Phi, psi and omega in degrees: 000146172274166180286173186308141180285136175252160170267242177270016180254132177240112183050044179083355184257123178294132174278124182288123180225165186299142179302330181272006187264119180261006182281156180255143179236148174206136172262130180227160176236118183280167186299341181265013175069019170285121180275133187230133169255123179260140176231120180256123176221094187301341180277346192287146176259340178238141171257164183202160172217153172217129178243125183253124177253130183281052174206145185211199187295342178295342182267006180302135172295151175303131181088354181228050182305131179091007183295319181296322180291315174300327176295319176302313176300314188287339182290338182290342194289305184190162178226174182298323183285325184236075188288344179295125188302134179064015187289330171304309178298317181299314181298313187289317177301318183286347177245038167072020180245188179210161186217145178198177178198163173215156176243114175259195187286324183233019183200145170236128188242126173249141185204156177203162163224166188194157176304141192301324185287355178246017185290329183297307181296315178308315185296318181295323173298314181301318179299328186294338173307321189262003183247298185217067180285155183274317185045053187301151183294326186286339182271347185300306179303315181303315185279336167304317179298318180296319177294324180293321181294324174300323182287316181304323176298330183272346188303328184257011181266120179299329174302308180292321184295311183290327176301311183290329174303314176302316180289323180301325187268057180214177180296132180294336179268005180257137186297340177305329186289342187298158166268116188268342189281319185090157177202183179305315182301312188278336185253355180225296189299310183289309176312310186298321180296332176268001180077020183264130178272110186298318183297320180298321179286332177298308180299317178297323177291320176303315175291326178285330187247333186272094176231138187305329184286348172246029176244154173225129186240136173242126177242122184246115192230170179268336184283178174294162176308317188293321181290319179299318183296317179295324173301312182301308181300326181286334189256325192260347189282356177272000170300128181292133174253114178250019172056049178280150174269140174297123177305137177237142184231073183296164179097158182272140177290337186242127172267182178304326183297337182257010175241165188057046182239148172237114182257125171253125187231148185259113176282174176275320185271162171293153176124160176236137182227148174233122181243119183246120181225156180222139168288131182229171170294126182306124185292346186294334175286351176222044191297331186281343178268339174051050186300312184285334178293315180298316183290327177293323179305314184281308184296331182270357180301147178239008175286176180304137181087353181281168175298316182295316179304316180297313181295330179290312183298323176292340179083026185251352181214150178244354182192146179210134173226155183211141176160177180289120176274230182293135182210155169224184180294342186253335178214167175199158176234131167268127186229137175247113180250130184232128174275120183262143168283177174301318184294318178301320177299331179279345178242036181310314185297315175300325183291314177298326177295320177292317175307308182296326180296319179296319175300316175301319176307310179296325184285324180290314183290333184084180182271121184276123180293320186299323179290318181295322180291322176299311180296322177301316179296317178298314185292329180291320178298315179299320177291316188283335185244028178295146180283147172298141180237169178302139189303329184289316179291333177293312188279337181296319174292325175297315179304321175290324176301323183300333176291333198250318194253156171298157185304329185294333183249025181292333182272328182267331186056229179255023188275355186231080176290121184233351185248121180280111178222092187305316183302321174299309178298315181301326183295319181287323177304312182295335178289341178283061188254161171298338182286342180229032183271150175236120180247130179238118184244120179249129174194142177294347182290346180274358175314126182083354183249013188245159185235002187225164177214132176293137192287323188278328180241005177052037179283128180283134177205164171229159186222136177220143170283142170237158189252156177303321183293327178301309182299324181295324175296324176295318180298316179294333183274353184294144177294150181281093179241159183272093172274132180209166178291155178295157175278162175307144187272109183284350183270357183291121183295146177231349179247107182249023178292150182260130183276140179275096181289112180291329175269137178249045183301139174259351174227163179296147174240150179280104192270330190201143174216138177219175177295341183260341184197168177224133187242119167261141187226138179215110177287160177283113176243009189237320199253343177048054173234148183278062181228161182217157177233130177229131178230125177229114181258114182271105182276109183239105183302335178293334189299323190247013188285344187195165176295325179298315184297314180301320182293313180299318181295320180297317177302317175305308184293329176293316178302317182298314178301321182293320182292330185277341193310304182306321184281304191285344179304325178298323180297320181297314178303324180277006174096017175245100183284147172218157179200142168235124188210162177297152175227176185302325186234026178155246178214157183226153170250127180240129175237141183203123174155208181295131183284347187307311187240024181294322187298323177300313180295315176302315182289333180289317182300313184296325179290326179292320176300312183296329185248029185292137173218151186270123174261118188304324179293325178286322176301319181295322177293318179290318178300320174304313180297311181295322178304310185295320176303310177299317177300327180275000176304321185296343184261005177298157171303138181309325182289331175292322180298315182300314176305319182298315177301321186293312179298316185298318178294320183277327189258122181297157176056041170237150187239141179296142185297333180293323179294318182297321186290323178296321176302315184299319190296333183262355190276141180242167179301320182295333175301316177294321177302318185280332186282319187304312178299325174291320175307310186279348189298329173230115191217139171230128190253121180262122186243142173226116177239131187214168175106214183274063181224135181275159187299325183291327175294319182296313178304318185293324179298310185291324179298319180294321179298315178297321179296324186279322186270320188248335191255008174291161172303319172245090187288146184287319182242149171232154184296162176288146165286158182303324183288348184267354182292125189279155180230153178246112184240152194233140181305139179257108182286159184271140180301142175073011186246143169253137183242140180230141168227119180258129180212139179280151181296143186285349179243108182297343174282347187272118179281338180297135174248167180212155177224136163241114180257104182258137175236115181272128186248302188202168174273145186324119179198123188308316182293326180279324178309312191288326177300313179302315181294318179292321173301314175306319180292318184281327182271346190295312179285333177293323176297312179304308181300308182295312190276329183259312191278306184288303181277346177050047180287330178175160178296322185263100178223123187210151172244122182226150172285154180226136179224109174254100174052044176083007173255121195259149182202188174223146183224138172260126185242117180226138176232135190214142173257350186259333179225153180277169186298325180303307180305312183301313181299327180294322180288328171295320184295320178294322178302313180295324172302315181290327188290332180305313185290326177296327177294317180295325182281344182300124183283160177303325176297316178297319183298310181297320179302319184290321182297310182303315178300317181296319178302310182298319180293320186291324185275001177305126183288150172297136183266340177205177187294317180304313178304308185299314182298316179300320180299307185296320183299322177305315180298323180286311185299319183283341184085001180290324176051033178268072180294346180257021187309314183297315181292323181289323178288332172298309183303319182287322178302317186292343173269345187292140178253153184298324178297330181288322172301310180301314175301321179294316179294322177292329183278322192240334191251317192295151180300125182086003178303142188298326190252016181286130176237106184242155179223114178258121177254116183243114182251123184262118170286170187304319187281351184246359190302322184296344181279345189305310189299313182291324176299321180295322180291335185261009180291142182286168175243158351287134179210166180236116175276115181275115176266317188242110182298309183297313180301318178299311186299315184296333187271000188254154171289163182238146173295149175291156186261149179277337185287133175092351182244133179066025179291143186291147171254152181284000000 
């Protein structure tokens, strides 16, 4: 029997939930002492569960680094009740869901979501992991290879490398020091050499640590709380309770030897970074007072008077963040990360001096109640008006919170500082002292100047001790700038009233059209939140006319963001997001958040566009930043490179990054100054305004923009000529033809190779779309299981839909360190040959089940305004304007017969199909480079070898564009 049923009260304490949250919550404790939070949401289309186990990589046995992570992988395989290998993932994928897990230092979390009507069986399969998992002997070696492949993917990632270096520079007998991921060496080679059987250790680890009393489960269902409780009690009370104590690891990871150090490290990528960290009192012990949140808010501020603003004016930094980093109940680090310019790299000591100056300012001014109150108000508004998110992402955080917080704060965690306690904050401020600082300085300029290497990732570094007096000298050498606390935030919303939309449109309507713009409008009829979404796409033909124009437009958008930052940062803090970025045909402005003060921000951005001028000092910084981004393209993961080449081959009016980098190297500030007036001189603005906005307000916003940009005596913008309206067109591959592009990986140090095997199918059409989507649903898990689980080709293995401007296809994406792209391509072909018989063998019942799953996925409601707006904006931007897409495709699905799916596969997908059009992008890592020549010789005919991407694209016919044809008239 479970304990007494609670509503939203736990032992007399109300669980704090957002005012706008209509879901029901209940906490129960099963007889095996498993704590469970039940969530009932009658409106949900997906159900989900998350289990948090209070054990992680810190508990790895000595000499078996990565065992906790390896166990996380192994539990997915099979259980006694469901012994078929990978059947859990197969069931969930085929019923519209997804599944994942992660291993942290003191927690392992497993989670999934699935279509609501399949939740019961999915939940039962999930429960069996924790009751009787198989962890079969034959799967052990295969999954060790998967863990090793995951680690191979991370070896050239600066994030992973620097994190491990920080861990390496700590006490060797503290678990923080450990290598947590695991690889072939730690999980197989070394244990085998010592006569240790990894599988036996794995089972032993599971039995020692996986006990119901240190697990926390969240179950998110559609049914009533009583029904969900009955389900949970029936499925999870068989988890064994061996009364384990949650492992604790007292003591600090860093002794005096690991403090007051300056570490110079060589990253993989271009750029300079400065990471400054201090061990501090973990905020978790004072989470309602939020000391680190308060300090992070101030040290990470970007408004006038802030540390970042000073560094930006000096031309020394392009980004800064501050806050509590890795923490447990026993230790914590407060970290400040600064992205440096080349000039900033040369002034590192002065930058550290300014940082300590700002900390001294905080120490002198004391803790300000008005700042705490303002931060508390922002956090409270964010909590109570939070958007609904997908159930799985929502409950993962809650399951983790259950380990740490009292029940009343399971939903809120530490996101809501409410108690003003200056002493608590002051204590952490005082801990940010020169005597316990750790400085990690990253730059390729340190190449050849280091004398040490971190053992797991082979990161080159040097280490030197620094004294308090040295830091004091840096403080004295810092430039004299006016650092001060931020001003009160004028963007904090105070009006949360909901507007009564007289029109109840369920799809966007064309509200207004002029020679200058077109306005689509959609009132909020779903979410009842005081929020709005504004998207304005400035269609400028000049923007995409050449590599020079593309780069100049990019620089323009970045300068705009740069100029807005000090002012608009306050809006962002207050929950009003803004962005100016490149779009397919020019640049776009996005605003999303509380509607109360959105108009003020919109008018400010438009004024900046109208009065744009180039500041040479800021141009120099932006140019340097963009140059490094281009130079770092060659360090991207090989599968990202392959996807990039695929897009470059298919999409007209795109330019190789090498050409854009060449353009950039010769660019000067006056080039941008001359270009921008020409860019804006012919413009058409496509607008979409949605949410808590009345139609007259929406029209007024667009009227204002037209007045500023088009209706002045000397207008900045003029309308486009009909012939100038842009289209996005895609290469039309030839029926029955195979295309190949072979390329060596751009990073010679990367051993990983990659394949993108793309099959182009059709132009947007409801009947065809659903067949392709159904094929993808049926084949997705089979692809993952065969290529990753059975053949162990690589950790990154996926089958994904692809939509290029309304041209639909499917792509297989695989990255591998064990096999070259030619071999992987042959395995994809083999998979497709085997899949043909599976389709014929599919029972009518299985076919119907897959169709039902896809219908459920399509009918899934949008959870928030952003999600809904993105859906409709895609239709507007692509020109398809099929706002009823979901309903129309569901209607087509209901009519679909199994034979039609088989005919579709035979016609477009199967090996040798008459209308099949495939493109294989093969990127060769260093260890497979020698295979490229023979792979080229072995390509089948008829086939086309693409040698010159741009030349090939220019020689091919293009699919027609949806933009500009059949557009609605008022």
